[in-house]
N, C-alpha and C positions, 0 to 999 in steps of 0.2 A: 028541744033545741034552745040554746041559750039566747039571751037578748042580744048579745054581741053578734052571734051568727045570724040571727033573724033580722035585726034592725039596722045593722051597719055593714057597709062593704068591707072586705078584707083590707087591712092596712098594708100599704106597700112598704118594702124595706127602705131604710134610709138611703138616699142617693138616687132612688128611682124617679122616673119622670112622672109628673102629675098633670100639668097643664101648661099652656102657654106656647112658646116658640120651640117646637120640637127640633127644627134644624139647628138652632142655637145650642140646644141641649146636647145634640149629637156631637157637635164640634167640641163642646166643652168636655164631654166624656172622652172623646178621642184624645184630647190633650192630656187628660188625667191618665189614660192608659199608656200613652207614649212616655209620659214622665215616669211612670212606675215600671214599665216593662220594655219600652222601646217601640219604634214604629214597625219593626219586623213582626212583632207579636200581636199587633192590632188586627182585629177582624171586624167586619161590619156586624156580624151576628153577636160577637162579644160585646160590642158597644150597645147594641140594642138590648141584649140580655141584662146588662148592668143598669139600664134605664127602665127595664120592664115593659118594652114596647114590642109590638109584633113586627114580623118581617114585612108585612104589607105597609105598615107605617114607615119603616126604614126606607123601603124602595121608592116611596113617594118623593124622597129628598135626595137619596144617593143610590146610584145604580150598583156601585161596588165600592170596595175599600179604596181604590185609587181615586174615585170621585170624592170621597170623604177627605182623603189626604190632600187633594188638590184644593179643597175649600180651606183647609188649615193653612196651606202654603199661601193662598191668595190673601187670606186675612193677615198672615205674618208680613208679607211684603207691603201691604197697605199700612200696617202699624209702624213698620220700619221707616217707610217714606215719611209718614207724619212726624215721627220722632226726629228724623234728620232735618226736615224743614223747620220744625219748631226750634231746634237748637241753632240752626243757621240764622234765623230771624231774631231769636231772643238775644243772641250775643252780638248783634249788630253787623252780621255778615262779615266780609273781610277775613283776615287771618284768624281773628278770635272766633268768628262764627264757624270757620272751617275746622278749627281744633275742637270746638264744641260738638260738631257733627261726629268726630271720632269718638268722643266720650259717649255720646248718645248711642252710637252703633254698638259699642261694647255693653252699655247698660241694657240695651234691648236684648242682646243675646243672653245676658245673665238673667234678666227678668222673664224672658220668654224662651227658655231652652227647647221646649217641645216644638214650638213654631219653628225655631231656628234650624233644628235638625231636619225637619221635613222640608223646609225651604231649600236647603242645600244638600240633602241626602240622597238625591236621585230616586226618590220613592214614587214620583209621579211622571216619569218620562217614558214608560213602556206603553202607555195607551195612546189614544188619539190626541192630537194637538189641542191644548186647552188655551184658546185665544185670550180669555180673561186672565188666566194665570200669567201668561207671557206678558200681557199688558201691565199687570201689577209689578212684575219683576223688573221690566224695563223702566217703569216709572220710578221705582225705588233707586235703581242704578242711575237714572237720569238726574235725580236730585244731586248726586255726587258730580256728575259731568257738568251740570249747570253751575255748581259752586266753583269748580275749577275754571270754567270759562269766564266766570265773573272775576276771579282772581287774576287771570291773564289780562283781562280787559283793564283792570286797575293797576297793572304792572307789578302784581304781587306774586306771580307764578311764571315759570318758564313758558315760553311760547311753543311748547311741544304739542303733539297730538293729544287733545284733552281725553279722548277715549283711552289711549294708551296710559296716560297719567292716572285716569280713574281706575283702570284695571290694576295698576301698580299699587295705588292706595288701598283699594279693596282687598287685594291679595294679602297685604301685610296685616290689615285690621282684621280680616276674616280669620287669618291664622291665629292671632292672639285670642279672638273670641272662642274659637273651637278648643284651644288649649285650656282656656279658663273653664268653660262649661263641662269639659271632660275631666277636670281636676288634675291636669298634667303639669301645672305650674307650681310644683312643690316649693315651699319657701317663699312664695309670692303672697302679698296680701290678697285677701279674698276676692276683691274686685280688680286686681292687677292694676291699681291706680298708678303706682310708680312706673310700671312698665308702659302703661298707656301714655303717661306724660313724656317719658323718654322717646317713645315711638313718634309722638306728635312733634317733638323737637327735631328728630332726625328726618321726618317727612318734610317738615318746613324747610330744612336746609336743602333736601334733595329737590324740592319743587321751586326753590327760590329763584326769582328772576336774576338775582345777583350771584354769579358763581363764586365758589370759594377761591381764595388766592391760589394761583397756579393751576386751577382746573381748566379743562378744555370744554367748551360748550358745543 
């Protein structure tokens, strides 16, 4: 028997799990799988096999594929909320901070496409209610609602229902984000910066407390 066989354990393949935080490793491998093949192709066994861990070890952390995807979505909403709030505060709140939130939203989708697809792809809605996931999603959306409420309070936005306003803003921004990460905006710059600026201007006009000349409020 060779010294390698007798004296050392078999070396794992590159990318396999060695030690440390297995839950974190499973989430990161899930993200790599989603990026390469899509969430539909992800399986819990496949994630475990890529890391070289047993089924027993897998099931200590996630009962099934949906539980793993829920963890991905929870993390995504948390990261999105943090990005939105950081942009709002960094640019001094107000109109500038609100526009910065729009840029941060698109930047998040571009930088975290696997998170983003799971967050909004209806992959984790068939099982039991996940209260933690719902709380993270509501908190991220709440950052937008709170910013709009602040703009209204300062006379910078129309005094409409802030929830309805937030859904309007989110719908527009989400649409751009999905088109960008799906590569559907042919002829646009890679990050759709020009389109994002144009959208911010149109949203500012739509939300403005001062109606355009001749417009009915």
